[in-house]
C-alpha positions as CSV (number, residue, x, y, z in Angstrom):
1,M,-69.9,59.9,102.9
2,E,-68.9,62.1,99.7
3,A,-68.9,64.9,101.6
4,F,-66.8,63.2,104.4
5,I,-64.2,62.5,102.3
6,H,-63.8,65.9,100.6
7,E,-64.2,67.5,104.2
8,V,-61.1,65.0,105.3
9,F,-59.1,65.6,102.0
10,N,-59.6,69.5,102.3
11,H,-58.0,69.3,105.9
12,C,-55.0,67.5,105.2
13,V,-54.4,69.5,101.9
14,Y,-54.9,72.6,104.2
15,V,-52.2,71.2,106.9
16,L,-49.5,70.3,104.1
17,Q,-49.8,73.8,103.1
18,V,-49.5,75.1,106.6
19,L,-46.2,72.8,106.4
20,G,-45.2,74.6,103.1
21,G,-45.3,78.3,105.0
22,K,-48.4,79.4,103.3
23,P,-51.9,78.1,103.7
24,G,-54.2,78.6,101.1
25,E,-51.9,78.7,98.4
26,Y,-50.2,76.2,96.1
27,G,-46.6,76.9,96.0
28,Y,-43.1,75.6,96.3
29,G,-43.4,75.1,100.4
30,Y,-46.6,73.0,99.3
31,E,-44.8,70.9,96.7
32,L,-42.0,70.4,99.4
33,A,-44.3,69.3,101.7
34,N,-45.9,66.6,99.5
35,L,-42.4,65.2,98.7
36,I,-41.2,65.0,102.1
37,V,-44.3,63.2,103.5
38,F,-44.9,61.1,100.8
39,V,-41.8,60.6,99.4
40,V,-39.3,60.6,102.2
41,L,-41.2,60.1,105.5
42,E,-43.7,57.5,104.0
43,P,-41.6,55.1,102.4
44,A,-38.8,55.5,105.3
45,L,-42.0,54.9,108.2
46,I,-42.1,51.6,106.5
47,L,-38.7,50.8,105.9
48,L,-38.2,51.3,109.6
49,F,-41.7,49.3,110.4
50,A,-40.3,46.4,108.3
51,W,-37.0,46.6,109.8
52,L,-38.4,46.3,113.4
53,W,-41.0,43.5,112.4
54,W,-38.0,41.2,111.2
55,K,-35.9,42.1,114.0
56,E,-38.5,41.0,116.5
57,R,-39.2,38.1,113.9
58,Q,-35.4,36.8,114.2
59,K,-35.7,36.9,118.0
60,N,-38.8,35.0,118.4
61,H,-37.6,32.5,116.4
62,S,-34.1,32.0,118.3
63,N,-36.2,31.5,121.4
64,I,-37.9,28.6,120.1
């Protein structure tokens, strides 16, 4: 199981390196990709899904 976790982690790091522009290197591109994914995109998606859930909940409560 530990090998599987390391393999998945290494693939994820590689994807971030590709998004950053230099596969196999940890440079500003990698750091920028990390910031975009984990500081901007992930919280934005959480807020979007929370808002959509709230909106749907309000719609269902008004139909009762």
